[in-house]
N, C-alpha and C positions, 0 to 999 in steps of 0.2 A: 916221347920229352912229355912228363908229369911234370903239374901244374900243382903248386904247393895248397894245400886245402882251405888254410888263413890266406890265399889269394882269391882263391875263388871267394870263399865269405866275406872278404873284403869289396871284390866288386859286387856281389849281390847288395852288399847293404848300400853299395855308390847308387844301383840303379832303383833302389828301393827309394833312397830321397831324392834323386830325381824325379820319382813318379809322383811322390809329393810333392816336388814345387810345381812341376806340371798339373798336377789336380788342383792345389791352395790357388793358383794363377787362374785357370778357369771358374774354379770356385767363385775366387775375388769379380771378375767380369760378371757374372750369374747376380750378386749381389747388383752388385753396380748398374746393370741392367736393371734389375727389381725397381730399384731406389732411382732411376730415370724414369724409367716407365710410370711411377705413382706421381709424378709431375711432368709429365707427356712431353717428358723425351726436352725438357725447356723449349718450348716451342713459341711459349709467348716471349721469352727474353732473345731467343737467335729471330725471331719475327722482325726484331726492330734491329738488333745487330748485322742481319742480313739487307733489311729494307724489303724484307719479303712485299708488303704494299706495292710499293715501285712496279715491281716485276708484274704484279696481278693487275695495276692501271695501264701497265703497256701493252701486255700480252691479253688480255681479259677481253679488250675490245677485237682482237684478232683470231678469238677461237672460234668458230662457228658451228662446231662439235656440239659445246657445250655454253650457250652464250651468256652473255650478261652478269658472270660473276664477281668482275669489277663492280658491280652494285651493290654486294653483299657487302658487311660492315667487317671488323674486326673480331667480334665476339664473332660470330657466327664461323669464322676461318678458323678460328680457336677451337670454335666446338668442334667442327666436321675433322681436323686431324686430329682431334684427342678420340675421337669414334673411329678413325680408321687405326690410330694406335691400339686402342680395346680390339675391335675388331681380329687382328693381324695375332693377337695374342689368345686370342680365344675361338681357332680354327675359321675363321673369316666372316662368323656369322655378324648378321648384318650388313654385310658390306652393300649387296644391290639395292639395299632399304633407303640407302643415304639420299639427300635432296639440299640442295639450297636456296635459302630464302633472302629474300629482301629486309631490311631493317625492318618494315612493318610486317613482316611474318608472310607475307606474298611466296609460294611456292617459284621459284623460278625452274627448276629443271632438276632432274636427279644427276647426283654429282661423277658416278663414275660409269665409263664405258665398260661392254661386254670383256675386251681385250683387258684394263685395266683391273678388274674383278679378279679375272684369272691370273695375272701377276700377282696380287694381291695375298689367293689363295694361296700360290706357290711361294711367298714370303711366310705366309701363314705356318706352312709345313716346314720352313725352315728354321724359323724361331720355335717350334713346339719338339723339335730335335732340339738345339740350341739349349730350351730351359731342360729337356730331359739328361742332357748332358751334365749341367750345371749340378743337378739333382744328386747324380752319381756320381760328380766330381768330391762332393761334400762326404758321400758314404766314403769312397777313398779314400779321403784325407784321414778319415775316423777310424777306417780301417788300420791304415798305414801305423797311426797314433798310437792305438790299441799295442800292434805286433810289435811297437818299440820298446812301448811299455813294459813288453812281458819281456824283452831279451835285456831291459835296463839301457838303452840305448839313446843317448842324447843327441838335443838337435844341434845338425852343424850352425857354425855360426853363420848370421842372419847377411853377414856380407858375403858370402857365398852363395846364396840364394839371390841376394840383388845382383851380385857379378853375373849371373845366370840371367836372370830376368833383364835385364839393361842390355847383357847381349844382343837378345834375342829381340828387342825392341828396336835397340838401335839400327840393327842389320835388317830388319823389317823398315824402318824409315828412309834410311839407306835406297832399297832397291824401290819404295814406294818414290821419293823423290828425285830417283833417278831415271826412272820410267816414266813418272809424272802422275799425281795421285788421281785423276780423270781417269788415263789411260789403263792403273789397275783397277780403279771401280768397273769400269766397262770392261775389264778381261775377268773381272771376277765375276758378273753378270752374265757373263756368256758363257762361262764354264760352271755355273753352281745350278744353274734354272736347266730345267728339262728344254731339251732341242724342240727350235719350233715354237714355244712358247712366248709371247712376246716381254719386253723387258723395257724398250727404247719408247718413249714417248717426248714428242714436240710440245712443247708448252701452247704452241696453238691450237694443241688436240688434247691436251690433254688436263684437266684441271687438278687431279692429282698432283704430276709435276711441277704444275707453275706456283700450286700454294704451299711444295715443299722447296719448290728453288735448288731441285735435283740439278745434280749432285751435290749442289754447293750445301746444303744441309748435314748431308750425311755425317762432313769433314768436322765439326764442332763438336756435334754429338759424339762420334769416335774418340775425339780429344777428351769432351767432359763422361766417358766410360772409362778411360782410362786414368784418370784425375781421380776417380771414386774408387777404382780398383785398385789405385797404389796403397792406400790406405787400410783397406779391407785386408789387403794379402799382408801389409803389416802386423795389422792387429792379429790375424790368423797366425803369423812367427811368433807372437811374443807369448799368445795364449797356448799353442803348442809345446810351445820352452817351456813356460810355468808348468802345464799339464807334466811333461816328462821329468821334469826337475823334483815334483812333487812327488811322481809315481817311483821314482828313484830313493829318494829321501825316505819314502815310508816303507822300502824292501831293507832287510839287513845287507849290510854290504852294498848298497845303490850307492845314490849319486852321494852321498857326504865322503865317500871312499875314493873319489875319481875328482882328478883334477878339474876345476871349475873355468871354463874358457866365454870368453864376452862374448855377447853377441854383435 
């Protein structure tokens, strides 16, 4: 049984636009990630929203591995979070040298334990892979747009991409809330990080977990990432449509000779 060449070409075109949507979504998340990283992932705002000061006041005195963290002030905690966020985006450089200080400048002790440093190096490797994937995603977007312009193809309707993205996000949300966000968080950690490498730390033994109120901090950060990625994705669709329409209009027999649909 033979398949008509037109159907094969049509199927290939659908696959190209699916790949375009995936690449644009990953690229948009990457841009949102870089934007949030520039403002320390909104830690100063989330510090208040999650009442992290109360968490430190409660568990700081119970931590005998790294004592007296409750004596630090808010500025010092924000500085330490920013330092960790910067280090994991630069191959973990400087993690071992981090120390926490009292308001009078007196050094109270090293911030991280060896298992925490190992874990953050694992995180740094994951972040490095994600950032490389982010750059690659934008290259794929540009390549597919150039190929579409040569074929004088038009971008599918924006609602098509919105429906696909909404279905994926909706399905992920349903699964996450059905299983429990905390259970999903722990499952991902157990399968993403190398076997035998520590990733779970009690507040009473870890200043890192305490000052991040892990895993509570990561939910709002994920929501902010998504909230920032959506307008980036929409802007990417708009710019892609404009570029393809312009390429078609500049080509004899191009976009002006075909029906124009609304996005």
